[in-house]
N, C-alpha and C positions, 0 to 999 in steps of 0.2 A: 505493498500498499504504500510506503514510505515514497519509492523508486518512481511509482506513477502519480504519487500526489507532486513530486518535484517538477515530474513533465508537465502535467496540466498548468502547475505554477506557469513555469517558462513560457507557454502557450498562452495563457491569460495577460503576462506581462510584456509580450511581444505582438500584442494587439488582438487576440484571440478572447472570444466572447465566453462567459461561464452562464447556466443556469444551475445553481448548487441547491440541490433538496436532501437538507438535513434533519435525519429526526432526531439524532440525539448525540453524546458524544462519544458514543461507540462505534458509529460510522461515519468519525468525522478526519479522515487525511487530509483534503483537500483544506475544509476549512483552515484544520492545524497549522497546515503549510503555509498557509493567505496570513495565520495570525488572526483571523474572526473565529474564534471556537465557538461550537452550541457549548451554553454553559447552563443547560438546565434540561432535566429529562423526565418528563412522566409519562406513566401511560392515562389513557381517558378511555371508558366505554363508552361515554356521551361526548357526543360530538361539541365541540370545543370554537366556539365563534370569535371569528377576527373580522377586525376592518381598517379604512386608511382610504388615502388618497390617491393621486396620481403617482406612478403612473400604473400601478397594478391592480387598484382598486377602484381606477377612472381612467378608461383610456380610450381608444378606439374601438373594440368591441363591446363598450356599454359598462355601468355601472355595476360593480362586485361590489353591493352592500353589505353581505355576509359572506365571507370565508369561513368554513368548518375545518377545524382540525381535529383528527379522529383517532383513535389509540395512542401510538409512541409519538411523543412532539415533543419539539425543543423549544430556548431560546435565545436570543442574542444579546450581547450586554451592550447597550445604547452608547456608552463611554470608547469601546470597543467600536462599534462600526463607526463613530465621528471622526475617531482619531485616524482611522484609517481611512476618510474622505468620502465614507457612506453618508448617504439620508435612508433615514428610519420611514417606513410606506404602510407599514400595517403593525396592528398590535392586538390584544387579546381585551377584555374588560377589565383586566385585571391592570390590564398598560404592561406588559409584558412584549419585545420587540420579536415579533412572528416573519418579519420579511424585512431586506433591504437592497437600495440597487446601489450602481455605482455606474458613473457613464463614463464612456471614454477619457484617459486620463485624470480621473478622479483617483484611485487606485493608486495611481505612479504615473509618472509621461510616457507613453507611450502604452499603457495599458487597456484591455478593451473593455468593454462592459460588463458588466456581473449582476446577475441578481440571486439573494438565498433567499428562500423562503423554509423555513423551519419544521416541515412536516411533508412531505410525500403528497400527504391526503388533501394538503391544499389544492394541486390541482389534477386530483382525481374525482369522478363523479361520486367514489366511495365515502367522499365527505361529507356528502348528503347522508344521510342515513335514509334507506329505502329508495334511493334514486342509481339504480344500476347502471345509466346510462348519461350521457348529455344531453339527450332528445328527449325535451326541448330543454335547450343549453342553460347551465343551473351559476350560480354566483361564482362557484369551482370552477368552470370552463372560461369564465369569460376572467376570471384571476389568469388561468393557464393562457388563455390568448395574448391579454393585455401583456403580461410577461414578456412573450413569445416577439409581440409587437417593438414590445421597448429593445430588445436585444436586437432585433433584426433592422428593424427600422430609425432606431433613437431617436433623436430630441434633445430639448433640453430640458432636465429634469423641474423648472421654475417655468410653471403655465405652460408643459408639454405642449412641443409641435413637435410633428412626426416629419422628419425629412424624408423618405424612403428610399434610401441609399441602394444604388444596384437597379437590378429588373426584377418585382415583383414577380409572384409565381401566380400571377392570375391578372385580368385585365383590368387596370384603370380605367371607372370612366366617370365624365362628369355628372352629377344629378343633382340640380336643385343649389348648387354651390358649395354639396360635398362633393367627397368623393365617394366612390363603392367600387367595391372587390368581389366580384363572383366567382365563389366556391364550391363545387361538387352543387350548383343550381341556388345556394345561399347568397344573399346580400348581406354586407358587412359596412358598417359605417366607417369611414376615417375623416374624423374632423380636418379640416385642412388649416393651418396654421402657418405664420411667418415666423423664423426666429434667426435674428443677427448672427 
């Protein structure tokens, strides 16, 4: 794990993007290598709601008002996240940090974008008890899509504007002042914005 974590860290520091899902300190080699460890572990057979703002809880795929954690869950230390240049974007009802993001160069000059979510079930339908699929799309699904959009499309964290770097995986067409991206017959809304 240590050698693999070092390779992942090198990839990130060279501009690669990371989406880290860390349930507990025992499955945390990449976080440890990045000095942003998971500091808490608890098991919960009852879903624990998390909430927050842009870019993960409020992004181009809509508002993910209540994103649930389930079973083994972790936490991040707010002082560590801030010291490493990150931004806390998600917390549970007790104020524990459940997700953080880093835009390009935030962690270190030349580093890529990074999302750390402290439970794999934050991006699975199982986070919503009784919901074995994303159909209809639930808040955990929106959270996962918004996180992916942040990593792929980027933008500024303050006042979030997505810049659509590179070639999108589907055609972008204008519709009423917004942009729409058709994926498997479904239309997802991207709010157009300008960033300096």
